[in-house]
N, CA and C atoms of all chains as a GROMACS GRO file, in nm:
protein
  639
    1UNK      N    1  11.440   2.299   3.761
    1UNK     CA    2  11.399   2.435   3.726
    1UNK      C    3  11.324   2.438   3.592
    2UNK      N    4  11.375   2.355   3.502
    2UNK     CA    5  11.310   2.348   3.369
    2UNK      C    6  11.170   2.288   3.384
    3UNK      N    7  11.160   2.187   3.471
    3UNK     CA    8  11.030   2.121   3.493
    3UNK      C    9  10.931   2.210   3.568
    4UNK      N   10  10.986   2.300   3.641
    4UNK     CA   11  10.904   2.384   3.726
    4UNK      C   12  10.820   2.485   3.648
    5UNK      N   13  10.872   2.534   3.539
    5UNK     CA   14  10.801   2.639   3.462
    5UNK      C   15  10.669   2.589   3.402
    6UNK      N   16  10.670   2.472   3.332
    6UNK     CA   17  10.541   2.424   3.281
    6UNK      C   18  10.441   2.392   3.391
    7UNK      N   19  10.498   2.345   3.504
    7UNK     CA   20  10.411   2.313   3.617
    7UNK      C   21  10.335   2.438   3.664
    8UNK      N   22  10.412   2.548   3.677
    8UNK     CA   23  10.351   2.674   3.721
    8UNK      C   24  10.252   2.726   3.616
    9UNK      N   25  10.290   2.712   3.492
    9UNK     CA   26  10.206   2.763   3.384
    9UNK      C   27  10.070   2.695   3.377
   10UNK      N   28  10.067   2.571   3.409
   10UNK     CA   29   9.939   2.498   3.401
   10UNK      C   30   9.866   2.498   3.533
   11UNK      N   31   9.940   2.495   3.643
   11UNK     CA   32   9.876   2.481   3.775
   11UNK      C   33   9.802   2.609   3.816
   12UNK      N   34   9.866   2.720   3.796
   12UNK     CA   35   9.805   2.845   3.844
   12UNK      C   36   9.672   2.872   3.771
   13UNK      N   37   9.667   2.864   3.639
   13UNK     CA   38   9.535   2.884   3.574
   13UNK      C   39   9.433   2.779   3.613
   14UNK      N   40   9.483   2.656   3.632
   14UNK     CA   41   9.392   2.548   3.672
   14UNK      C   42   9.333   2.576   3.809
   15UNK      N   43   9.417   2.622   3.900
   15UNK     CA   44   9.370   2.655   4.036
   15UNK      C   45   9.270   2.770   4.032
   16UNK      N   46   9.304   2.869   3.948
   16UNK     CA   47   9.214   2.985   3.934
   16UNK      C   48   9.078   2.941   3.882
   17UNK      N   49   9.080   2.855   3.781
   17UNK     CA   50   8.955   2.805   3.723
   17UNK      C   51   8.875   2.727   3.827
   18UNK      N   52   8.948   2.644   3.903
   18UNK     CA   53   8.884   2.563   4.008
   18UNK      C   54   8.819   2.652   4.113
   19UNK      N   55   8.894   2.752   4.154
   19UNK     CA   56   8.842   2.845   4.255
   19UNK      C   57   8.719   2.921   4.201
   20UNK      N   58   8.734   2.957   4.075
   20UNK     CA   59   8.622   3.028   4.011
   20UNK      C   60   8.497   2.942   4.006
   21UNK      N   61   8.518   2.815   3.969
   21UNK     CA   62   8.405   2.722   3.963
   21UNK      C   63   8.342   2.701   4.101
   22UNK      N   64   8.430   2.689   4.202
   22UNK     CA   65   8.382   2.670   4.339
   22UNK      C   66   8.300   2.790   4.385
   23UNK      N   67   8.354   2.906   4.352
   23UNK     CA   68   8.285   3.029   4.393
   23UNK      C   69   8.148   3.040   4.328
   24UNK      N   70   8.141   3.006   4.200
   24UNK     CA   71   8.011   3.018   4.131
   24UNK      C   72   7.913   2.909   4.174
   25UNK      N   73   7.967   2.789   4.206
   25UNK     CA   74   7.876   2.681   4.245
   25UNK      C   75   7.824   2.700   4.386
   26UNK      N   76   7.905   2.759   4.472
   26UNK     CA   77   7.861   2.779   4.611
   26UNK      C   78   7.758   2.892   4.621
   27UNK      N   79   7.780   2.994   4.547
   27UNK     CA   80   7.690   3.109   4.556
   27UNK      C   81   7.563   3.082   4.477
   28UNK      N   82   7.445   3.086   4.543
   28UNK     CA   83   7.318   3.065   4.472
   28UNK      C   84   7.227   3.186   4.494
   29UNK      N   85   7.154   3.212   4.393
   29UNK     CA   86   7.065   3.327   4.404
   29UNK      C   87   6.923   3.280   4.433
   30UNK      N   88   6.859   3.344   4.527
   30UNK     CA   89   6.720   3.312   4.561
   30UNK      C   90   6.632   3.417   4.496
   31UNK      N   91   6.556   3.370   4.401
   31UNK     CA   92   6.471   3.462   4.328
   31UNK      C   93   6.334   3.469   4.396
   32UNK      N   94   6.314   3.574   4.469
   32UNK     CA   95   6.188   3.589   4.541
   32UNK      C   96   6.094   3.678   4.459
   33UNK      N   97   5.986   3.616   4.417
   33UNK     CA   98   5.889   3.693   4.340
   33UNK      C   99   5.795   3.766   4.436
   34UNK      N  100   5.762   3.887   4.407
   34UNK     CA  101   5.673   3.960   4.499
   34UNK      C  102   5.534   3.898   4.505
   35UNK      N  103   5.485   3.884   4.626
   35UNK     CA  104   5.352   3.824   4.645
   35UNK      C  105   5.251   3.938   4.650
   36UNK      N  106   5.157   3.930   4.558
   36UNK     CA  107   5.055   4.037   4.555
   36UNK      C  108   4.925   3.986   4.614
   37UNK      N  109   4.888   4.039   4.727
   37UNK     CA  110   4.765   3.996   4.793
   37UNK      C  111   4.658   4.104   4.788
   38UNK      N  112   4.694   4.216   4.731
   38UNK     CA  113   4.602   4.331   4.730
   38UNK      C  114   4.466   4.303   4.666
   39UNK      N  115   4.460   4.244   4.544
   39UNK     CA  116   4.328   4.224   4.482
   39UNK      C  117   4.236   4.139   4.567
   40UNK      N  118   4.287   4.032   4.629
   40UNK     CA  119   4.204   3.945   4.712
   40UNK      C  120   4.150   4.027   4.829
   41UNK      N  121   4.241   4.103   4.890
   41UNK     CA  122   4.204   4.184   5.005
   41UNK      C  123   4.092   4.281   4.968
   42UNK      N  124   4.110   4.347   4.854
   42UNK     CA  125   4.013   4.446   4.808
   42UNK      C  126   3.878   4.381   4.781
   43UNK      N  127   3.881   4.263   4.713
   43UNK     CA  128   3.756   4.193   4.682
   43UNK      C  129   3.681   4.155   4.809
   44UNK      N  130   3.756   4.103   4.906
   44UNK     CA  131   3.694   4.062   5.032
   44UNK      C  132   3.634   4.182   5.103
   45UNK      N  133   3.709   4.292   5.099
   45UNK     CA  134   3.664   4.414   5.164
   45UNK      C  135   3.533   4.462   5.102
   46UNK      N  136   3.526   4.460   4.969
   46UNK     CA  137   3.404   4.503   4.898
   46UNK      C  138   3.288   4.411   4.935
   47UNK      N  139   3.313   4.280   4.934
   47UNK     CA  140   3.207   4.184   4.967
   47UNK      C  141   3.153   4.207   5.108
   48UNK      N  142   3.245   4.232   5.201
   48UNK     CA  143   3.204   4.254   5.340
   48UNK      C  144   3.119   4.381   5.349
   49UNK      N  145   3.164   4.485   5.280
   49UNK     CA  146   3.091   4.613   5.286
   49UNK      C  147   2.953   4.599   5.221
   50UNK      N  148   2.947   4.526   5.110
   50UNK     CA  149   2.818   4.506   5.041
   50UNK      C  150   2.724   4.422   5.129
   51UNK      N  151   2.779   4.315   5.190
   51UNK     CA  152   2.698   4.229   5.277
   51UNK      C  153   2.640   4.309   5.393
   52UNK      N  154   2.724   4.395   5.450
   52UNK     CA  155   2.681   4.476   5.564
   52UNK      C  156   2.568   4.570   5.523
   53UNK      N  157   2.585   4.631   5.407
   53UNK     CA  158   2.484   4.725   5.357
   53UNK      C  159   2.353   4.652   5.328
   54UNK      N  160   2.363   4.533   5.268
   54UNK     CA  161   2.242   4.455   5.238
   54UNK      C  162   2.171   4.412   5.366
   55UNK      N  163   2.250   4.371   5.466
   55UNK     CA  164   2.191   4.331   5.595
   55UNK      C  165   2.118   4.448   5.660
   56UNK      N  166   2.179   4.565   5.650
   56UNK     CA  167   2.116   4.684   5.708
   56UNK      C  168   1.988   4.719   5.633
   57UNK      N  169   1.995   4.712   5.502
   57UNK     CA  170   1.880   4.750   5.419
   57UNK      C  171   1.762   4.655   5.444
   58UNK      N  172   1.792   4.524   5.448
   58UNK     CA  173   1.684   4.424   5.462
   58UNK      C  174   1.658   4.384   5.608
   59UNK      N  175   1.701   4.469   5.701
   59UNK     CA  176   1.681   4.438   5.843
   59UNK      C  177   1.532   4.426   5.877
   60UNK      N  178   1.447   4.498   5.802
   60UNK     CA  179   1.303   4.496   5.827
   60UNK      C  180   1.244   4.357   5.806
   61UNK      N  181   1.312   4.275   5.725
   61UNK     CA  182   1.260   4.140   5.695
   61UNK      C  183   1.245   4.055   5.822
   62UNK      N  184   1.342   4.070   5.914
   62UNK     CA  185   1.338   3.993   6.039
   62UNK      C  186   1.210   4.026   6.116
   63UNK      N  187   1.182   4.156   6.124
   63UNK     CA  188   1.063   4.203   6.196
   63UNK      C  189   0.936   4.150   6.130
   64UNK      N  190   0.928   4.173   6.000
   64UNK     CA  191   0.807   4.134   5.926
   64UNK      C  192   0.791   3.983   5.921
   65UNK      N  193   0.902   3.911   5.919
   65UNK     CA  194   0.897   3.764   5.915
   65UNK      C  195   0.825   3.710   6.038
   66UNK      N  196   0.859   3.767   6.155
   66UNK     CA  197   0.795   3.720   6.277
   66UNK      C  198   0.646   3.752   6.275
   67UNK      N  199   0.610   3.867   6.215
   67UNK     CA  200   0.468   3.904   6.205
   67UNK      C  201   0.394   3.808   6.112
   68UNK      N  202   0.463   3.767   6.004
   68UNK     CA  203   0.401   3.675   5.906
   68UNK      C  204   0.382   3.537   5.970
   69UNK      N  205   0.485   3.494   6.047
   69UNK     CA  206   0.479   3.362   6.110
   69UNK      C  207   0.380   3.358   6.225
   70UNK      N  208   0.378   3.467   6.303
   70UNK     CA  209   0.287   3.473   6.418
   70UNK      C  210   0.188   3.587   6.397
   71UNK      N  211   0.080   3.563   6.320
   71UNK     CA  212  -0.016   3.672   6.298
   71UNK      C  213  -0.085   3.711   6.429
   72UNK      N  214  -0.116   3.840   6.439
   72UNK     CA  215  -0.181   3.890   6.561
   72UNK      C  216  -0.313   3.818   6.585
   73UNK      N  217  -0.333   3.775   6.708
   73UNK     CA  218  -0.454   3.700   6.741
   73UNK      C  219  -0.571   3.797   6.751
   74UNK      N  220  -0.675   3.765   6.677
   74UNK     CA  221  -0.793   3.850   6.678
   74UNK      C  222  -0.863   3.837   6.814
   75UNK      N  223  -0.892   3.951   6.873
   75UNK     CA  224  -0.955   3.951   7.006
   75UNK      C  225  -1.088   3.876   7.006
   76UNK      N  226  -1.164   3.894   6.897
   76UNK     CA  227  -1.296   3.830   6.888
   76UNK      C  228  -1.285   3.679   6.874
   77UNK      N  229  -1.173   3.637   6.815
   77UNK     CA  230  -1.154   3.493   6.792
   77UNK      C  231  -1.103   3.420   6.915
   78UNK      N  232  -1.066   3.497   7.020
   78UNK     CA  233  -1.012   3.435   7.141
   78UNK      C  234  -1.120   3.356   7.214
   79UNK      N  235  -1.087   3.240   7.263
   79UNK     CA  236  -1.190   3.164   7.336
   79UNK      C  237  -1.220   3.231   7.470
   80UNK      N  238  -1.344   3.223   7.508
   80UNK     CA  239  -1.383   3.286   7.635
   80UNK      C  240  -1.333   3.204   7.752
   81UNK      N  241  -1.281   3.274   7.848
   81UNK     CA  242  -1.231   3.202   7.967
   81UNK      C  243  -1.323   3.231   8.084
   82UNK      N  244  -1.375   3.127   8.145
   82UNK     CA  245  -1.465   3.148   8.261
   82UNK      C  246  -1.384   3.144   8.389
   83UNK      N  247  -1.412   3.239   8.477
   83UNK     CA  248  -1.336   3.243   8.603
   83UNK      C  249  -1.415   3.177   8.715
   84UNK      N  250   4.172   8.847   4.318
   84UNK     CA  251   4.057   8.851   4.409
   84UNK      C  252   3.933   8.787   4.343
   85UNK      N  253   3.912   8.826   4.216
   85UNK     CA  254   3.796   8.772   4.142
   85UNK      C  255   3.811   8.621   4.125
   86UNK      N  256   3.937   8.579   4.098
   86UNK     CA  257   3.965   8.436   4.080
   86UNK      C  258   3.934   8.359   4.207
   87UNK      N  259   3.972   8.416   4.320
   87UNK     CA  260   3.949   8.350   4.449
   87UNK      C  261   3.798   8.334   4.473
   88UNK      N  262   3.723   8.439   4.444
   88UNK     CA  263   3.577   8.434   4.464
   88UNK      C  264   3.516   8.327   4.374
   89UNK      N  265   3.564   8.323   4.247
   89UNK     CA  266   3.513   8.223   4.152
   89UNK      C  267   3.542   8.082   4.202
   90UNK      N  268   3.667   8.064   4.250
   90UNK     CA  269   3.709   7.934   4.301
   90UNK      C  270   3.622   7.890   4.418
   91UNK      N  271   3.599   7.984   4.509
   91UNK     CA  272   3.516   7.953   4.627
   91UNK      C  273   3.374   7.918   4.582
   92UNK      N  274   3.321   7.993   4.486
   92UNK     CA  275   3.185   7.968   4.435
   92UNK      C  276   3.176   7.828   4.374
   93UNK      N  277   3.278   7.793   4.294
   93UNK     CA  278   3.280   7.660   4.230
   93UNK      C  279   3.285   7.551   4.335
   94UNK      N  280   3.371   7.570   4.437
   94UNK     CA  281   3.384   7.469   4.543
   94UNK      C  282   3.253   7.452   4.618
   95UNK      N  283   3.191   7.564   4.655
   95UNK     CA  284   3.062   7.558   4.727
   95UNK      C  285   2.958   7.488   4.642
   96UNK      N  286   2.955   7.522   4.513
   96UNK     CA  287   2.862   7.459   4.421
   96UNK      C  288   2.880   7.309   4.415
   97UNK      N  289   3.005   7.266   4.410
   97UNK     CA  290   3.034   7.122   4.404
   97UNK      C  291   2.990   7.052   4.532
   98UNK      N  292   3.017   7.117   4.646
   98UNK     CA  293   2.978   7.058   4.775
   98UNK      C  294   2.825   7.043   4.781
   99UNK      N  295   2.755   7.147   4.738
   99UNK     CA  296   2.607   7.145   4.740
   99UNK      C  297   2.557   7.033   4.648
  100UNK      N  298   2.620   7.020   4.529
  100UNK     CA  299   2.580   6.917   4.434
  100UNK      C  300   2.600   6.777   4.491
  101UNK      N  301   2.718   6.754   4.551
  101UNK     CA  302   2.748   6.623   4.610
  101UNK      C  303   2.651   6.592   4.722
  102UNK      N  304   2.625   6.691   4.804
  102UNK     CA  305   2.532   6.674   4.917
  102UNK      C  306   2.394   6.637   4.869
  103UNK      N  307   2.348   6.709   4.766
  103UNK     CA  308   2.213   6.682   4.715
  103UNK      C  309   2.205   6.545   4.649
  104UNK      N  310   2.318   6.504   4.586
  104UNK     CA  311   2.322   6.370   4.523
  104UNK      C  312   2.310   6.261   4.628
  105UNK      N  313   2.387   6.275   4.738
  105UNK     CA  314   2.382   6.172   4.842
  105UNK      C  315   2.246   6.170   4.910
  106UNK      N  316   2.185   6.289   4.926
  106UNK     CA  317   2.051   6.297   4.985
  106UNK      C  318   1.949   6.228   4.894
  107UNK      N  319   1.964   6.253   4.763
  107UNK     CA  320   1.872   6.191   4.666
  107UNK      C  321   1.886   6.039   4.671
  108UNK      N  322   2.011   5.993   4.683
  108UNK     CA  323   2.038   5.849   4.689
  108UNK      C  324   1.974   5.788   4.813
  109UNK      N  325   1.991   5.860   4.928
  109UNK     CA  326   1.934   5.810   5.053
  109UNK      C  327   1.782   5.807   5.044
  110UNK      N  328   1.726   5.911   4.981
  110UNK     CA  329   1.581   5.919   4.966
  110UNK      C  330   1.530   5.805   4.880
  111UNK      N  331   1.601   5.776   4.768
  111UNK     CA  332   1.554   5.669   4.681
  111UNK      C  333   1.571   5.533   4.748
  112UNK      N  334   1.674   5.519   4.833
  112UNK     CA  335   1.691   5.394   4.908
  112UNK      C  336   1.573   5.373   5.003
  113UNK      N  337   1.533   5.481   5.069
  113UNK     CA  338   1.420   5.471   5.162
  113UNK      C  339   1.291   5.438   5.087
  114UNK      N  340   1.278   5.499   4.969
  114UNK     CA  341   1.161   5.471   4.885
  114UNK      C  342   1.156   5.326   4.844
  115UNK      N  343   1.271   5.273   4.805
  115UNK     CA  344   1.280   5.133   4.765
  115UNK      C  345   1.248   5.042   4.883
  116UNK      N  346   1.299   5.078   4.999
  116UNK     CA  347   1.275   4.996   5.118
  116UNK      C  348   1.124   4.987   5.145
  117UNK      N  349   1.056   5.099   5.128
  117UNK     CA  350   0.910   5.102   5.146
  117UNK      C  351   0.841   5.005   5.051
  118UNK      N  352   0.886   5.005   4.926
  118UNK     CA  353   0.827   4.914   4.825
  118UNK      C  354   0.850   4.768   4.865
  119UNK      N  355   0.972   4.737   4.908
  119UNK     CA  356   1.005   4.599   4.946
  119UNK      C  357   0.919   4.555   5.066
  120UNK      N  358   0.901   4.650   5.160
  120UNK     CA  359   0.821   4.620   5.281
  120UNK      C  360   0.677   4.586   5.242
  121UNK      N  361   0.622   4.666   5.150
  121UNK     CA  362   0.482   4.647   5.108
  121UNK      C  363   0.462   4.509   5.045
  122UNK      N  364   0.560   4.465   4.968
  122UNK     CA  365   0.547   4.338   4.895
  122UNK      C  366   0.588   4.216   4.978
  123UNK      N  367   0.655   4.240   5.090
  123UNK     CA  368   0.721   4.131   5.163
  123UNK      C  369   0.628   4.012   5.194
  124UNK      N  370   0.511   4.043   5.251
  124UNK     CA  371   0.422   3.932   5.292
  124UNK      C  372   0.376   3.851   5.170
  125UNK      N  373   0.351   3.919   5.058
  125UNK     CA  374   0.307   3.848   4.936
  125UNK      C  375   0.421   3.762   4.882
  126UNK      N  376   0.542   3.817   4.885
  126UNK     CA  377   0.659   3.741   4.836
  126UNK      C  378   0.677   3.615   4.920
  127UNK      N  379   0.665   3.631   5.054
  127UNK     CA  380   0.681   3.516   5.144
  127UNK      C  381   0.573   3.411   5.115
  128UNK      N  382   0.450   3.459   5.098
  128UNK     CA  383   0.338   3.367   5.073
  128UNK      C  384   0.358   3.290   4.942
  129UNK      N  385   0.401   3.360   4.838
  129UNK     CA  386   0.423   3.295   4.707
  129UNK      C  387   0.541   3.197   4.713
  130UNK      N  388   0.640   3.230   4.794
  130UNK     CA  389   0.754   3.138   4.810
  130UNK      C  390   0.708   3.012   4.882
  131UNK      N  391   0.623   3.031   4.986
  131UNK     CA  392   0.572   2.917   5.062
  131UNK      C  393   0.486   2.827   4.974
  132UNK      N  394   0.412   2.890   4.883
  132UNK     CA  395   0.325   2.814   4.791
  132UNK      C  396   0.406   2.743   4.682
  133UNK      N  397   0.533   2.774   4.674
  133UNK     CA  398   0.618   2.711   4.573
  133UNK      C  399   0.600   2.769   4.434
  134UNK      N  400   0.544   2.891   4.428
  134UNK     CA  401   0.520   2.955   4.298
  134UNK      C  402   0.647   3.028   4.248
  135UNK      N  403   0.715   3.091   4.343
  135UNK     CA  404   0.836   3.166   4.306
  135UNK      C  405   0.954   3.124   4.393
  136UNK      N  406   1.074   3.158   4.346
  136UNK     CA  407   1.194   3.125   4.421
  136UNK      C  408   1.306   3.221   4.388
  137UNK      N  409   1.413   3.206   4.463
  137UNK     CA  410   1.530   3.293   4.443
  137UNK      C  411   1.627   3.230   4.343
  138UNK      N  412   1.697   3.316   4.270
  138UNK     CA  413   1.798   3.266   4.175
  138UNK      C  414   1.937   3.314   4.215
  139UNK      N  415   2.037   3.256   4.152
  139UNK     CA  416   2.177   3.291   4.179
  139UNK      C  417   2.210   3.433   4.130
  140UNK      N  418   2.120   3.487   4.045
  140UNK     CA  419   2.142   3.622   3.991
  140UNK      C  420   2.084   3.730   4.082
  141UNK      N  421   2.033   3.689   4.197
  141UNK     CA  422   1.977   3.784   4.292
  141UNK      C  423   1.839   3.835   4.253
  142UNK      N  424   1.769   3.754   4.174
  142UNK     CA  425   1.635   3.794   4.128
  142UNK      C  426   1.532   3.689   4.167
  143UNK      N  427   1.406   3.730   4.159
  143UNK     CA  428   1.296   3.636   4.182
  143UNK      C  429   1.255   3.576   4.049
  144UNK      N  430   1.208   3.452   4.051
  144UNK     CA  431   1.166   3.390   3.926
  144UNK      C  432   1.052   3.292   3.956
  145UNK      N  433   0.962   3.277   3.861
  145UNK     CA  434   0.855   3.179   3.876
  145UNK      C  435   0.916   3.040   3.862
  146UNK      N  436   0.877   2.949   3.952
  146UNK     CA  437   0.935   2.814   3.951
  146UNK      C  438   0.897   2.742   3.821
  147UNK      N  439   0.772   2.763   3.777
  147UNK     CA  440   0.729   2.706   3.648
  147UNK      C  441   0.683   2.822   3.559
  148UNK      N  442   0.715   2.820   3.429
  148UNK     CA  443   0.677   2.932   3.342
  148UNK      C  444   0.528   2.963   3.344
  149UNK      N  445   0.445   2.857   3.360
  149UNK     CA  446   0.299   2.879   3.358
  149UNK      C  447   0.251   2.962   3.478
  150UNK      N  448   0.330   2.965   3.586
  150UNK     CA  449   0.290   3.045   3.702
  150UNK      C  450   0.290   3.194   3.669
  151UNK      N  451   0.364   3.232   3.565
  151UNK     CA  452   0.370   3.373   3.525
  151UNK      C  453   0.239   3.419   3.459
  152UNK      N  454   0.153   3.323   3.426
  152UNK     CA  455   0.023   3.359   3.370
  152UNK      C  456  -0.067   3.420   3.477
  153UNK      N  457  -0.036   3.384   3.602
  153UNK     CA  458  -0.109   3.439   3.716
  153UNK      C  459  -0.067   3.586   3.733
  154UNK      N  460  -0.165   3.675   3.727
  154UNK     CA  461  -0.136   3.819   3.737
  154UNK      C  462  -0.060   3.857   3.863
  155UNK      N  463  -0.100   3.792   3.973
  155UNK     CA  464  -0.040   3.824   4.103
  155UNK      C  465   0.109   3.788   4.101
  156UNK      N  466   0.139   3.670   4.050
  156UNK     CA  467   0.278   3.624   4.044
  156UNK      C  468   0.359   3.714   3.951
  157UNK      N  469   0.302   3.738   3.833
  157UNK     CA  470   0.374   3.818   3.732
  157UNK      C  471   0.404   3.959   3.784
  158UNK      N  472   0.303   4.019   3.847
  158UNK     CA  473   0.319   4.155   3.898
  158UNK      C  474   0.426   4.160   4.008
  159UNK      N  475   0.420   4.065   4.100
  159UNK     CA  476   0.518   4.063   4.211
  159UNK      C  477   0.659   4.040   4.157
  160UNK      N  478   0.675   3.943   4.069
  160UNK     CA  479   0.809   3.910   4.016
  160UNK      C  480   0.867   4.031   3.941
  161UNK      N  481   0.785   4.092   3.856
  161UNK     CA  482   0.836   4.203   3.775
  161UNK      C  483   0.869   4.327   3.859
  162UNK      N  484   0.779   4.363   3.951
  162UNK     CA  485   0.805   4.485   4.030
  162UNK      C  486   0.920   4.462   4.127
  163UNK      N  487   0.924   4.344   4.187
  163UNK     CA  488   1.032   4.314   4.282
  163UNK      C  489   1.167   4.317   4.211
  164UNK      N  490   1.174   4.255   4.095
  164UNK     CA  491   1.301   4.252   4.022
  164UNK      C  492   1.343   4.391   3.973
  165UNK      N  493   1.246   4.471   3.933
  165UNK     CA  494   1.277   4.608   3.889
  165UNK      C  495   1.336   4.688   4.004
  166UNK      N  496   1.276   4.674   4.123
  166UNK     CA  497   1.328   4.746   4.240
  166UNK      C  498   1.463   4.690   4.285
  167UNK      N  499   1.480   4.559   4.270
  167UNK     CA  500   1.609   4.499   4.308
  167UNK      C  501   1.720   4.553   4.218
  168UNK      N  502   1.688   4.565   4.088
  168UNK     CA  503   1.789   4.618   3.995
  168UNK      C  504   1.829   4.761   4.034
  169UNK      N  505   1.729   4.841   4.074
  169UNK     CA  506   1.757   4.980   4.117
  169UNK      C  507   1.844   4.977   4.243
  170UNK      N  508   1.808   4.888   4.336
  170UNK     CA  509   1.883   4.878   4.462
  170UNK      C  510   2.028   4.838   4.435
  171UNK      N  511   2.047   4.739   4.349
  171UNK     CA  512   2.182   4.691   4.318
  171UNK      C  513   2.267   4.803   4.255
  172UNK      N  514   2.204   4.880   4.168
  172UNK     CA  515   2.276   4.990   4.103
  172UNK      C  516   2.315   5.097   4.204
  173UNK      N  517   2.222   5.129   4.295
  173UNK     CA  518   2.250   5.232   4.396
  173UNK      C  519   2.360   5.189   4.492
  174UNK      N  520   2.350   5.064   4.540
  174UNK     CA  521   2.450   5.014   4.635
  174UNK      C  522   2.586   4.998   4.567
  175UNK      N  523   2.585   4.958   4.441
  175UNK     CA  524   2.710   4.943   4.366
  175UNK      C  525   2.781   5.078   4.354
  176UNK      N  526   2.704   5.181   4.330
  176UNK     CA  527   2.759   5.316   4.318
  176UNK      C  528   2.817   5.360   4.453
  177UNK      N  529   2.741   5.331   4.558
  177UNK     CA  530   2.786   5.369   4.693
  177UNK      C  531   2.914   5.298   4.733
  178UNK      N  532   2.920   5.169   4.702
  178UNK     CA  533   3.033   5.086   4.748
  178UNK      C  534   3.142   5.071   4.642
  179UNK      N  535   3.130   5.146   4.535
  179UNK     CA  536   3.229   5.147   4.427
  179UNK      C  537   3.255   5.007   4.372
  180UNK      N  538   3.147   4.941   4.336
  180UNK     CA  539   3.158   4.808   4.276
  180UNK      C  540   3.054   4.798   4.164
  181UNK      N  541   3.029   4.678   4.115
  181UNK     CA  542   2.934   4.663   4.004
  181UNK      C  543   2.800   4.610   4.056
  182UNK      N  544   2.691   4.640   3.987
  182UNK     CA  545   2.560   4.587   4.028
  182UNK      C  546   2.559   4.433   4.032
  183UNK      N  547   2.640   4.371   3.945
  183UNK     CA  548   2.646   4.224   3.941
  183UNK      C  549   2.700   4.168   4.073
  184UNK      N  550   2.801   4.235   4.127
  184UNK     CA  551   2.860   4.190   4.255
  184UNK      C  552   2.755   4.201   4.365
  185UNK      N  553   2.684   4.313   4.370
  185UNK     CA  554   2.580   4.333   4.473
  185UNK      C  555   2.470   4.226   4.456
  186UNK      N  556   2.432   4.200   4.331
  186UNK     CA  557   2.328   4.100   4.303
  186UNK      C  558   2.372   3.962   4.351
  187UNK      N  559   2.497   3.927   4.324
  187UNK     CA  560   2.548   3.796   4.366
  187UNK      C  561   2.553   3.785   4.518
  188UNK      N  562   2.592   3.893   4.584
  188UNK     CA  563   2.599   3.891   4.731
  188UNK      C  564   2.458   3.878   4.788
  189UNK      N  565   2.361   3.945   4.725
  189UNK     CA  566   2.223   3.937   4.773
  189UNK      C  567   2.167   3.797   4.748
  190UNK      N  568   2.204   3.737   4.635
  190UNK     CA  569   2.159   3.601   4.606
  190UNK      C  570   2.211   3.505   4.713
  191UNK      N  571   2.336   3.521   4.746
  191UNK     CA  572   2.400   3.439   4.850
  191UNK      C  573   2.326   3.454   4.983
  192UNK      N  574   2.292   3.579   5.012
  192UNK     CA  575   2.222   3.611   5.137
  192UNK      C  576   2.083   3.546   5.135
  193UNK      N  577   2.013   3.561   5.023
  193UNK     CA  578   1.877   3.506   5.012
  193UNK      C  579   1.878   3.353   5.020
  194UNK      N  580   1.979   3.291   4.961
  194UNK     CA  581   1.989   3.145   4.965
  194UNK      C  582   2.008   3.097   5.109
  195UNK      N  583   2.094   3.167   5.182
  195UNK     CA  584   2.120   3.123   5.320
  195UNK      C  585   2.001   3.150   5.410
  196UNK      N  586   1.924   3.256   5.380
  196UNK     CA  587   1.810   3.292   5.466
  196UNK      C  588   1.681   3.223   5.426
  197UNK      N  589   1.682   3.153   5.314
  197UNK     CA  590   1.559   3.089   5.265
  197UNK      C  591   1.507   2.986   5.366
  198UNK      N  592   1.374   2.985   5.380
  198UNK     CA  593   1.312   2.891   5.474
  198UNK      C  594   1.306   2.751   5.412
  199UNK      N  595   1.287   2.654   5.499
  199UNK     CA  596   1.280   2.515   5.453
  199UNK      C  597   1.158   2.498   5.360
  200UNK      N  598   1.179   2.432   5.249
  200UNK     CA  599   1.069   2.408   5.155
  200UNK      C  600   1.063   2.507   5.041
  201UNK      N  601   1.139   2.617   5.053
  201UNK     CA  602   1.139   2.718   4.946
  201UNK      C  603   1.225   2.671   4.829
  202UNK      N  604   1.187   2.717   4.710
  202UNK     CA  605   1.261   2.678   4.589
  202UNK      C  606   1.377   2.773   4.562
  203UNK      N  607   1.492   2.715   4.528
  203UNK     CA  608   1.611   2.793   4.495
  203UNK      C  609   1.666   2.744   4.362
  204UNK      N  610   1.690   2.837   4.270
  204UNK     CA  611   1.740   2.797   4.138
  204UNK      C  612   1.892   2.784   4.142
  205UNK      N  613   1.938   2.665   4.109
  205UNK     CA  614   2.082   2.636   4.114
  205UNK      C  615   2.153   2.693   3.991
  206UNK      N  616   2.285   2.686   3.996
  206UNK     CA  617   2.366   2.738   3.887
  206UNK      C  618   2.340   2.667   3.754
  207UNK      N  619   2.298   2.538   3.763
  207UNK     CA  620   2.272   2.461   3.640
  207UNK      C  621   2.132   2.488   3.582
  208UNK      N  622   2.058   2.574   3.649
  208UNK     CA  623   1.925   2.611   3.598
  208UNK      C  624   1.811   2.528   3.656
  209UNK      N  625   1.844   2.430   3.738
  209UNK     CA  626   1.739   2.346   3.798
  209UNK      C  627   1.696   2.401   3.934
  210UNK      N  628   1.570   2.380   3.964
  210UNK     CA  629   1.517   2.424   4.092
  210UNK      C  630   1.537   2.315   4.196
  211UNK      N  631   1.575   2.360   4.315
  211UNK     CA  632   1.596   2.263   4.423
  211UNK      C  633   1.524   2.317   4.546
  212UNK      N  634   1.455   2.227   4.614
  212UNK     CA  635   1.384   2.268   4.737
  212UNK      C  636   1.478   2.262   4.855
  213UNK      N  637   1.477   2.368   4.936
  213UNK     CA  638   1.569   2.371   5.052
  213UNK      C  639   1.517   2.278   5.162
   0.00000   0.00000   0.00000
């Protein structure tokens, strides 16, 4: 009985400490940082809108380019074809 | 009652102002397009001759400084760049961005559309033939 008291006095706090340590070591926190994708999205959106507007504005270039590459054949310069 | 009439008048005024602003913008865009169309064949010819080229800043530039002594080259480069600056400012306002962004996008577009043999000014300042 005399031996039992010191045993209880040391064992119970020791067990509590052990349990406490186990509880804290098992539990881990996952720190998830918020992912911000908004600026990239906005930049891409602006670029797409600007590209579209530029393509629409300079659409005449395609037409004129073909005219520059293939100038209209002068009727007078055409070789005569004999039938 | 008077307050309501005033409020309605202010709102109508604002709508009319916004409408006229967008119409003015559209009109100036059409005007600019006309200018670009008029110069297009000359710009193409000068690019083919290797006198002028496109830059990363979305502008035209003489490939060699001495080419700017030629009145035709100087006039085309200056008027084209002036109109491009106006266009970039207008589109930037429309698309809620900066003229620099529009200029860079146009430079990108011009680089990809450039014909073989045309000069393109690289980021390091050197001219490279496509």
